[in-house]
SEBALUM-315616 format. One record per atom (N, C-alpha, C): residue number from 1; x, y, z. Coordinates in steps of 0.02 Angstrom, whole numbers. Layout:
N
(NUM,(X,Y,Z))
...
END
This chain:
254
(1,(-1536,-645,43))
(1,(-1539,-676,-23))
(1,(-1603,-656,-60))
(2,(-1600,-663,-126))
(2,(-1659,-651,-169))
(2,(-1684,-580,-168))
(3,(-1639,-532,-156))
(3,(-1661,-462,-153))
(3,(-1680,-434,-221))
(4,(-1655,-465,-274))
(4,(-1675,-444,-342))
(4,(-1695,-506,-383))
(5,(-1727,-553,-349))
(5,(-1747,-615,-382))
(5,(-1793,-602,-440))
(6,(-1779,-637,-496))
(6,(-1818,-634,-558))
(6,(-1811,-568,-596))
(7,(-1769,-523,-573))
(7,(-1759,-460,-609))
(7,(-1709,-470,-666))
(8,(-1722,-437,-721))
(8,(-1676,-435,-778))
(8,(-1637,-370,-773))
(9,(-1571,-377,-770))
(9,(-1527,-319,-756))
(9,(-1475,-311,-810))
(10,(-1471,-252,-839))
(10,(-1416,-235,-885))
(10,(-1364,-195,-845))
(11,(-1302,-217,-851))
(11,(-1247,-181,-817))
(11,(-1194,-164,-869))
(12,(-1186,-99,-883))
(12,(-1133,-78,-928))
(12,(-1067,-77,-889))
(13,(-1013,-91,-924))
(13,(-948,-94,-890))
(13,(-944,-151,-841))
(14,(-981,-205,-855))
(14,(-985,-261,-809))
(14,(-926,-309,-813))
(15,(-877,-294,-854))
(15,(-821,-340,-864))
(15,(-764,-331,-815))
(16,(-768,-283,-770))
(16,(-715,-273,-721))
(16,(-737,-224,-667))
(17,(-698,-220,-614))
(17,(-707,-169,-564))
(17,(-775,-169,-530))
(18,(-804,-109,-523))
(18,(-868,-101,-489))
(18,(-923,-138,-528))
(19,(-921,-135,-594))
(19,(-972,-170,-634))
(19,(-969,-245,-624))
(20,(-910,-273,-620))
(20,(-903,-345,-608))
(20,(-930,-364,-540))
(21,(-911,-327,-489))
(21,(-935,-342,-421))
(21,(-1011,-337,-417))
(22,(-1039,-286,-451))
(22,(-1111,-277,-451))
(22,(-1146,-335,-487))
(23,(-1119,-356,-543))
(23,(-1149,-412,-580))
(23,(-1149,-475,-538))
(24,(-1094,-491,-506))
(24,(-1089,-552,-467))
(24,(-1134,-549,-405))
(25,(-1138,-490,-373))
(25,(-1181,-483,-314))
(25,(-1254,-490,-333))
(26,(-1275,-458,-386))
(26,(-1346,-461,-406))
(26,(-1364,-531,-429))
(27,(-1317,-565,-461))
(27,(-1330,-634,-482))
(27,(-1341,-679,-421))
(28,(-1300,-668,-369))
(28,(-1309,-707,-307))
(28,(-1375,-692,-273))
(29,(-1401,-631,-287))
(29,(-1465,-611,-257))
(29,(-1524,-626,-302))
(30,(-1513,-666,-354))
(30,(-1569,-693,-393))
(30,(-1583,-661,-459))
(31,(-1544,-610,-479))
(31,(-1558,-577,-543))
(31,(-1526,-614,-601))
(32,(-1553,-603,-660))
(32,(-1521,-625,-722))
(32,(-1484,-564,-751))
(33,(-1420,-573,-765))
(33,(-1377,-516,-782))
(33,(-1359,-516,-856))
(34,(-1368,-458,-887))
(34,(-1343,-446,-955))
(34,(-1283,-399,-948))
(35,(-1224,-427,-956))
(35,(-1163,-387,-950))
(35,(-1147,-357,-1018))
(36,(-1141,-291,-1022))
(36,(-1120,-259,-1084))
(36,(-1055,-222,-1071))
(37,(-1008,-231,-1115))
(37,(-942,-202,-1105))
(37,(-904,-201,-1171))
(38,(-860,-153,-1179))
(38,(-817,-152,-1237))
(38,(-761,-203,-1231))
(39,(-749,-224,-1168))
(39,(-697,-274,-1153))
(39,(-726,-344,-1160))
(40,(-716,-373,-1218))
(40,(-746,-439,-1232))
(40,(-718,-493,-1187))
(41,(-653,-492,-1174))
(41,(-622,-543,-1132))
(41,(-648,-538,-1060))
(42,(-650,-478,-1033))
(42,(-674,-469,-965))
(42,(-747,-485,-957))
(43,(-788,-460,-1004))
(43,(-860,-473,-1001))
(43,(-877,-546,-1006))
(44,(-844,-581,-1052))
(44,(-855,-653,-1059))
(44,(-833,-691,-997))
(45,(-778,-670,-968))
(45,(-753,-703,-908))
(45,(-802,-696,-851))
(46,(-827,-635,-839))
(46,(-874,-624,-784))
(46,(-938,-663,-794))
(47,(-965,-661,-854))
(47,(-1026,-700,-868))
(47,(-1015,-774,-856))
(48,(-958,-799,-879))
(48,(-942,-870,-868))
(48,(-936,-888,-795))
(49,(-904,-845,-756))
(49,(-896,-858,-684))
(49,(-964,-858,-649))
(50,(-1007,-814,-668))
(50,(-1074,-813,-638))
(50,(-1112,-877,-655))
(51,(-1110,-897,-717))
(51,(-1146,-957,-738))
(51,(-1118,-1020,-705))
(52,(-1053,-1023,-698))
(52,(-1022,-1082,-667))
(52,(-1037,-1088,-593))
(53,(-1055,-1034,-561))
(53,(-1072,-1036,-489))
(53,(-1147,-1037,-477))
(54,(-1185,-1053,-529))
(54,(-1257,-1061,-520))
(54,(-1300,-1001,-536))
(55,(-1269,-946,-557))
(55,(-1308,-887,-575))
(55,(-1326,-887,-649))
(56,(-1357,-833,-671))
(56,(-1377,-827,-740))
(56,(-1351,-761,-768))
(57,(-1311,-767,-822))
(57,(-1282,-707,-852))
(57,(-1265,-720,-925))
(58,(-1266,-667,-964))
(58,(-1244,-668,-1033))
(58,(-1203,-607,-1047))
(59,(-1159,-612,-1096))
(59,(-1116,-556,-1114))
(59,(-1134,-529,-1183))
(60,(-1133,-463,-1189))
(60,(-1148,-429,-1252))
(60,(-1095,-376,-1264))
(61,(-1058,-383,-1318))
(61,(-1006,-333,-1333))
(61,(-1039,-267,-1354))
(62,(-1017,-213,-1323))
(62,(-1049,-148,-1338))
(62,(-1004,-90,-1319))
(63,(-998,-43,-1364))
(63,(-969,23,-1351))
(63,(-1028,70,-1339))
(64,(-1037,91,-1277))
(64,(-1097,130,-1259))
(64,(-1099,198,-1292))
(65,(-1044,220,-1322))
(65,(-1044,285,-1355))
(65,(-1071,284,-1425))
(66,(-1088,224,-1450))
(66,(-1114,217,-1518))
(66,(-1189,202,-1515))
(67,(-1229,250,-1533))
(67,(-1301,246,-1521))
(67,(-1333,186,-1556))
(68,(-1317,175,-1619))
(68,(-1350,120,-1656))
(68,(-1334,52,-1625))
(69,(-1274,46,-1596))
(69,(-1256,-17,-1564))
(69,(-1292,-26,-1498))
(70,(-1302,28,-1461))
(70,(-1341,24,-1399))
(70,(-1412,2,-1414))
(71,(-1442,33,-1465))
(71,(-1510,14,-1484))
(71,(-1514,-59,-1503))
(72,(-1466,-83,-1542))
(72,(-1466,-153,-1564))
(72,(-1458,-201,-1506))
(73,(-1410,-189,-1463))
(73,(-1397,-235,-1407))
(73,(-1454,-235,-1357))
(74,(-1481,-177,-1341))
(74,(-1536,-174,-1293))
(74,(-1599,-208,-1320))
(75,(-1610,-201,-1385))
(75,(-1666,-235,-1416))
(75,(-1657,-311,-1413))
(76,(-1596,-333,-1425))
(76,(-1580,-404,-1422))
(76,(-1592,-432,-1351))
(77,(-1571,-394,-1301))
(77,(-1579,-417,-1232))
(77,(-1653,-421,-1214))
(78,(-1691,-370,-1234))
(78,(-1762,-370,-1217))
(78,(-1799,-426,-1253))
(79,(-1782,-439,-1316))
(79,(-1815,-493,-1353))
(79,(-1800,-561,-1320))
(80,(-1741,-568,-1292))
(80,(-1722,-632,-1261))
(80,(-1762,-644,-1197))
(81,(-1770,-592,-1157))
(81,(-1802,-601,-1091))
(81,(-1873,-575,-1087))
(82,(-1894,-534,-1137))
(82,(-1961,-505,-1139))
(82,(-1975,-464,-1075))
(83,(-1922,-434,-1048))
(83,(-1929,-398,-985))
(83,(-1864,-360,-972))
(84,(-1870,-303,-938))
(84,(-1811,-267,-913))
(84,(-1831,-231,-849))
(85,(-1792,-241,-797))
(85,(-1808,-212,-732))
(85,(-1758,-160,-708))
(86,(-1695,-170,-725))
(86,(-1642,-127,-697))
(86,(-1590,-113,-750))
(87,(-1567,-50,-752))
(87,(-1509,-30,-791))
(87,(-1458,0,-744))
(88,(-1397,-25,-746))
(88,(-1342,5,-708))
(88,(-1292,33,-757))
(89,(-1286,99,-760))
(89,(-1239,132,-804))
(89,(-1173,140,-767))
(90,(-1128,92,-778))
(90,(-1065,90,-741))
(90,(-1004,102,-785))
(91,(-1011,94,-850))
(91,(-954,103,-896))
(91,(-928,174,-891))
(92,(-862,181,-886))
(92,(-833,248,-883))
(92,(-758,246,-892))
(93,(-730,304,-910))
(93,(-658,312,-918))
(93,(-637,376,-883))
(94,(-572,382,-869))
(94,(-546,441,-834))
(94,(-523,495,-883))
(95,(-482,477,-931))
(95,(-458,526,-979))
(95,(-400,567,-952))
(96,(-386,622,-986))
(96,(-328,663,-971))
(96,(-337,704,-908))
(97,(-281,715,-871))
(97,(-282,759,-814))
(97,(-246,825,-829))
(98,(-240,840,-893))
(98,(-210,904,-914))
(98,(-255,962,-894))
(99,(-227,1022,-884))
(99,(-269,1080,-869))
(99,(-312,1098,-929))
(100,(-367,1133,-918))
(100,(-415,1147,-972))
(100,(-384,1178,-1034))
(101,(-335,1222,-1026))
(101,(-308,1256,-1085))
(101,(-264,1210,-1128))
(102,(-251,1149,-1103))
(102,(-213,1101,-1142))
(102,(-255,1042,-1167))
(103,(-318,1040,-1148))
(103,(-362,985,-1169))
(103,(-381,994,-1242))
(104,(-375,940,-1280))
(104,(-395,942,-1350))
(104,(-469,925,-1357))
(105,(-495,943,-1414))
(105,(-565,927,-1430))
(105,(-576,851,-1428))
(106,(-528,814,-1454))
(106,(-533,741,-1454))
(106,(-534,713,-1383))
(107,(-490,739,-1340))
(107,(-488,716,-1270))
(107,(-554,730,-1234))
(108,(-582,788,-1247))
(108,(-647,806,-1217))
(108,(-701,758,-1241))
(109,(-705,749,-1307))
(109,(-758,707,-1335))
(109,(-752,634,-1313))
(110,(-691,609,-1309))
(110,(-682,539,-1290))
(110,(-712,524,-1222))
(111,(-699,568,-1174))
(111,(-726,558,-1106))
(111,(-801,569,-1104))
(112,(-823,624,-1134))
(112,(-895,640,-1133))
(112,(-936,587,-1170))
(113,(-910,560,-1224))
(113,(-947,511,-1262))
(113,(-960,447,-1222))
(114,(-912,427,-1181))
(114,(-920,367,-1140))
(114,(-957,382,-1075))
(115,(-936,434,-1040))
(115,(-961,446,-972))
(115,(-1029,480,-969))
(116,(-1046,518,-1020))
(116,(-1110,555,-1018))
(116,(-1157,537,-1075))
(117,(-1130,536,-1135))
(117,(-1173,518,-1191))
(117,(-1191,443,-1187))
(118,(-1144,402,-1163))
(118,(-1158,330,-1156))
(118,(-1218,317,-1111))
(119,(-1218,342,-1049))
(119,(-1277,333,-1007))
(119,(-1341,363,-1037))
(120,(-1334,418,-1073))
(120,(-1393,447,-1107))
(120,(-1421,398,-1158))
(121,(-1378,369,-1201))
(121,(-1401,321,-1250))
(121,(-1432,260,-1216))
(122,(-1399,235,-1165))
(122,(-1424,175,-1131))
(122,(-1492,188,-1098))
(123,(-1499,246,-1068))
(123,(-1563,264,-1038))
(123,(-1616,272,-1092))
(124,(-1598,305,-1146))
(124,(-1644,316,-1202))
(124,(-1675,252,-1226))
(125,(-1634,199,-1232))
(125,(-1660,137,-1260))
(125,(-1683,88,-1207))
(126,(-1668,101,-1144))
(126,(-1694,58,-1090))
(126,(-1763,80,-1069))
(127,(-1777,144,-1069))
(127,(-1840,170,-1042))
(127,(-1901,138,-1075))
(128,(-1906,132,-1141))
(128,(-1966,101,-1170))
(128,(-1977,29,-1145))
(129,(-1923,-8,-1134))
(129,(-1929,-76,-1108))
(129,(-1946,-77,-1034))
(130,(-1919,-30,-997))
(130,(-1938,-24,-926))
(130,(-2012,-6,-920))
(131,(-2036,37,-963))
(131,(-2107,54,-963))
(131,(-2150,-8,-977))
(132,(-2131,-46,-1027))
(132,(-2168,-107,-1045))
(132,(-2168,-157,-987))
(133,(-2116,-155,-947))
(133,(-2109,-202,-891))
(133,(-2144,-177,-827))
(134,(-2174,-118,-832))
(134,(-2210,-91,-774))
(134,(-2169,-47,-729))
(135,(-2110,-27,-752))
(135,(-2067,16,-712))
(135,(-2001,-19,-695))
(136,(-1960,16,-656))
(136,(-1896,-14,-637))
(136,(-1850,37,-608))
(137,(-1785,22,-610))
(137,(-1735,64,-579))
(137,(-1676,74,-625))
(138,(-1652,136,-629))
(138,(-1590,153,-664))
(138,(-1542,181,-613))
(139,(-1483,151,-610))
(139,(-1431,173,-564))
(139,(-1371,198,-605))
(140,(-1355,261,-597))
(140,(-1299,291,-633))
(140,(-1239,297,-587))
(141,(-1184,267,-606))
(141,(-1124,270,-565))
(141,(-1085,333,-583))
(142,(-1090,382,-540))
(142,(-1055,445,-549))
(142,(-990,442,-508))
(143,(-975,490,-468))
(143,(-914,493,-428))
(143,(-919,550,-379))
(144,(-881,547,-325))
(144,(-879,606,-281))
(144,(-849,665,-319))
(145,(-811,650,-372))
(145,(-783,704,-413))
(145,(-835,735,-459))
(146,(-895,709,-459))
(146,(-951,742,-492))
(146,(-981,795,-447))
(147,(-957,799,-385))
(147,(-980,849,-337))
(147,(-923,895,-317))
(148,(-863,866,-309))
(148,(-805,904,-290))
(148,(-766,929,-350))
(149,(-714,968,-338))
(149,(-669,991,-391))
(149,(-603,954,-385))
(150,(-566,951,-440))
(150,(-502,918,-440))
(150,(-467,925,-507))
(151,(-410,894,-516))
(151,(-371,904,-577))
(151,(-399,873,-640))
(152,(-438,819,-634))
(152,(-465,786,-694))
(152,(-529,820,-717))
(153,(-521,879,-745))
(153,(-577,923,-760))
(153,(-630,891,-804))
(154,(-609,858,-858))
(154,(-658,830,-905))
(154,(-696,774,-872))
(155,(-661,729,-838))
(155,(-693,674,-802))
(155,(-742,702,-751))
(156,(-720,750,-710))
(156,(-763,778,-658))
(156,(-826,809,-688))
(157,(-817,844,-744))
(157,(-874,877,-777))
(157,(-923,825,-803))
(158,(-897,770,-831))
(158,(-941,718,-857))
(158,(-981,686,-800))
(159,(-949,675,-743))
(159,(-983,644,-687))
(159,(-1032,692,-654))
(160,(-1017,756,-656))
(160,(-1065,806,-632))
(160,(-1126,808,-677))
(161,(-1115,804,-742))
(161,(-1171,802,-789))
(161,(-1214,741,-779))
(162,(-1182,684,-764))
(162,(-1220,623,-753))
(162,(-1263,629,-689))
(163,(-1235,660,-639))
(163,(-1272,673,-577))
(163,(-1335,713,-591))
(164,(-1328,766,-630))
(164,(-1386,809,-643))
(164,(-1435,776,-691))
(165,(-1410,738,-740))
(165,(-1454,702,-785))
(165,(-1497,652,-746))
(166,(-1467,621,-696))
(166,(-1505,574,-654))
(166,(-1565,608,-623))
(167,(-1555,667,-596))
(167,(-1610,703,-562))
(167,(-1665,723,-612))
(168,(-1644,746,-670))
(168,(-1694,764,-721))
(168,(-1734,703,-743))
(169,(-1700,647,-755))
(169,(-1735,587,-776))
(169,(-1782,562,-721))
(170,(-1760,568,-658))
(170,(-1803,548,-602))
(170,(-1868,587,-603))
(171,(-1863,651,-617))
(171,(-1923,694,-619))
(171,(-1968,675,-678))
(172,(-1937,666,-735))
(172,(-1976,654,-796))
(172,(-2011,586,-795))
(173,(-1978,534,-768))
(173,(-2006,466,-772))
(173,(-2037,440,-708))
(174,(-2044,483,-658))
(174,(-2076,460,-596))
(174,(-2146,434,-609))
(175,(-2182,466,-655))
(175,(-2250,446,-670))
(175,(-2253,377,-702))
(176,(-2197,354,-728))
(176,(-2194,288,-760))
(176,(-2167,234,-713))
(177,(-2158,253,-650))
(177,(-2133,206,-599))
(177,(-2061,184,-615))
(178,(-2023,229,-646))
(178,(-1952,215,-659))
(178,(-1911,262,-614))
(179,(-1872,232,-571))
(179,(-1831,271,-524))
(179,(-1761,281,-551))
(180,(-1733,340,-540))
(180,(-1665,356,-560))
(180,(-1627,382,-499))
(181,(-1570,351,-486))
(181,(-1527,373,-431))
(181,(-1454,368,-452))
(182,(-1413,409,-422))
(182,(-1341,406,-438))
(182,(-1302,382,-377))
(183,(-1248,347,-391))
(183,(-1201,324,-340))
(183,(-1135,360,-350))
(184,(-1105,383,-295))
(184,(-1045,423,-299))
(184,(-989,391,-260))
(185,(-949,347,-293))
(185,(-893,315,-259))
(185,(-837,365,-244))
(186,(-802,351,-190))
(186,(-741,387,-175))
(186,(-682,352,-206))
(187,(-629,344,-168))
(187,(-568,313,-193))
(187,(-574,237,-185))
(188,(-580,202,-241))
(188,(-594,130,-242))
(188,(-537,93,-277))
(189,(-519,36,-249))
(189,(-466,-5,-279))
(189,(-497,-48,-335))
(190,(-490,-24,-395))
(190,(-515,-60,-454))
(190,(-456,-75,-500))
(191,(-466,-117,-551))
(191,(-413,-129,-600))
(191,(-389,-64,-632))
(192,(-434,-16,-643))
(192,(-415,48,-673))
(192,(-369,86,-625))
(193,(-386,86,-560))
(193,(-343,119,-511))
(193,(-274,88,-510))
(194,(-272,22,-511))
(194,(-207,-13,-510))
(194,(-165,6,-571))
(195,(-197,12,-629))
(195,(-161,30,-690))
(195,(-134,101,-685))
(196,(-175,147,-661))
(196,(-153,217,-655))
(196,(-99,224,-602))
(197,(-105,184,-548))
(197,(-55,187,-495))
(197,(13,164,-521))
(198,(12,113,-563))
(198,(75,86,-590))
(198,(110,137,-635))
(199,(72,181,-665))
(199,(100,231,-709))
(199,(134,287,-670))
(200,(115,296,-606))
(200,(141,352,-566))
(200,(197,330,-519))
(201,(184,283,-475))
(201,(236,259,-430))
(201,(228,184,-421))
(202,(194,164,-368))
(202,(179,93,-358))
(202,(110,87,-328))
(203,(81,27,-334))
(203,(14,15,-307))
(203,(13,29,-232))
(204,(62,1,-196))
(204,(65,8,-123))
(204,(71,82,-103))
(205,(114,119,-136))
(205,(123,189,-120))
(205,(60,229,-134))
(206,(26,213,-189))
(206,(-35,248,-206))
(206,(-90,235,-156))
(207,(-97,172,-134))
(207,(-148,155,-84))
(207,(-133,192,-18))
(208,(-71,193,2))
(208,(-52,228,64))
(208,(-68,302,59))
(209,(-50,332,4))
(209,(-61,404,-6))
(209,(-135,421,-6))
(210,(-175,383,-43))
(210,(-247,397,-47))
(210,(-281,384,20))
(211,(-260,332,55))
(211,(-292,313,118))
(211,(-283,367,171))
(212,(-229,404,167))
(212,(-216,457,216))
(212,(-266,514,211))
(213,(-300,519,154))
(213,(-349,573,144))
(213,(-420,552,162))
(214,(-428,490,182))
(214,(-494,462,194))
(214,(-505,454,269))
(215,(-558,485,297))
(215,(-570,479,369))
(215,(-571,408,396))
(216,(-598,361,358))
(216,(-600,291,381))
(216,(-533,256,373))
(217,(-484,290,343))
(217,(-417,264,341))
(217,(-402,210,292))
(218,(-447,198,245))
(218,(-435,147,194))
(218,(-472,165,131))
(219,(-446,139,75))
(219,(-482,145,13))
(219,(-539,94,11))
(220,(-588,109,-30))
(220,(-645,63,-36))
(220,(-631,7,-85))
(221,(-672,-44,-82))
(221,(-669,-100,-128))
(221,(-731,-99,-173))
(222,(-727,-130,-232))
(222,(-786,-131,-276))
(222,(-850,-156,-242))
(223,(-844,-205,-198))
(223,(-903,-230,-163))
(223,(-937,-177,-120))
(224,(-899,-129,-95))
(224,(-929,-75,-56))
(224,(-978,-35,-98))
(225,(-961,-26,-161))
(225,(-1006,11,-206))
(225,(-1062,-34,-231))
(226,(-1046,-96,-245))
(226,(-1097,-143,-270))
(226,(-1154,-151,-221))
(227,(-1139,-150,-156))
(227,(-1193,-156,-106))
(227,(-1241,-97,-110))
(228,(-1215,-38,-122))
(228,(-1258,21,-129))
(228,(-1300,17,-193))
(229,(-1270,-6,-246))
(229,(-1306,-13,-309))
(229,(-1362,-65,-302))
(230,(-1347,-119,-268))
(230,(-1398,-171,-256))
(230,(-1458,-142,-220))
(231,(-1446,-103,-169))
(231,(-1502,-72,-132))
(231,(-1545,-30,-179))
(232,(-1514,12,-220))
(232,(-1552,56,-264))
(232,(-1587,18,-320))
(233,(-1561,-41,-338))
(233,(-1593,-82,-389))
(233,(-1651,-122,-362))
(234,(-1650,-136,-297))
(234,(-1700,-180,-266))
(234,(-1763,-141,-248))
(235,(-1814,-178,-231))
(235,(-1877,-147,-210))
(235,(-1873,-117,-141))
(236,(-1818,-129,-106))
(236,(-1807,-97,-40))
(236,(-1804,-22,-46))
(237,(-1786,3,-105))
(237,(-1781,75,-116))
(237,(-1838,101,-159))
(238,(-1896,71,-153))
(238,(-1953,87,-197))
(238,(-1977,159,-191))
(239,(-1959,194,-136))
(239,(-1980,264,-128))
(239,(-1920,311,-135))
(240,(-1867,287,-166))
(240,(-1806,326,-174))
(240,(-1795,342,-247))
(241,(-1797,405,-265))
(241,(-1781,425,-334))
(241,(-1754,496,-334))
(242,(-1709,509,-381))
(242,(-1678,575,-385))
(242,(-1626,587,-331))
(243,(-1605,534,-298))
(243,(-1558,541,-243))
(243,(-1487,524,-265))
(244,(-1439,543,-223))
(244,(-1370,526,-235))
(244,(-1342,490,-174))
(245,(-1315,432,-184))
(245,(-1287,392,-130))
(245,(-1211,397,-133))
(246,(-1183,431,-83))
(246,(-1111,441,-79))
(246,(-1079,384,-38))
(247,(-1032,349,-67))
(247,(-998,293,-34))
(247,(-923,307,-40))
(248,(-896,339,11))
(248,(-828,365,4))
(248,(-784,362,66))
(249,(-806,326,117))
(249,(-765,322,178))
(249,(-760,386,216))
(250,(-803,435,199))
(250,(-804,498,235))
(250,(-768,555,200))
(251,(-746,546,138))
(251,(-709,599,103))
(251,(-748,664,98))
(252,(-813,659,89))
(252,(-853,719,78))
(252,(-865,760,142))
(253,(-846,733,199))
(253,(-859,770,262))
(253,(-798,810,285))
(254,(-744,807,247))
(254,(-684,844,267))
(254,(-664,895,213))
END
């Protein structure tokens, strides 16, 4: 308990999936959570559930791809708490799985604006507040597909870019005591996975199919990733920066 006690944490995409699990876990460990999400219903629900169970959380509606809105919301959060310790860039979308020669400019921009430009904007406006707070931690949620190849070319490229941006930021801001690390989930059962599974066959068939490719024989749960994010956000990882934490049930070893 209390692994992130008294820390002020911004979590993008905190209204569902990995972001939701991370918000609830960090709140149980003593942090005050600012949930930012384009999903107003989900974000409000998560904040309410945290507060009703004795934690501290607030919700802020935000599309991370719009720079002026990121600046406004982050300023509002900092003014409220006069402190910022952790940023978790978790908001992301999958986009089209069409081959590159069929991808439109709009499809490319939609994914890149959320998955890569979004974390860039959030980092841009979080860093000055992290500096004022004496340092902190930024955790970027990438994917094993940011390292591997696969059919979702635009998504994979965005997550690869996020992986490399993390390392560059770690180098640039080490002198300011701001750590940057990336987390690379494998196949995780999230609301987004359930939605995509329903479009193809069935949830059960999709889980069975994906699990057969995983050495540990099962898909991961959002809490599996949240635990890794918590470690990187906490002072337990005070000497860890520029690293990538792969949480995938062994997918990367085969």
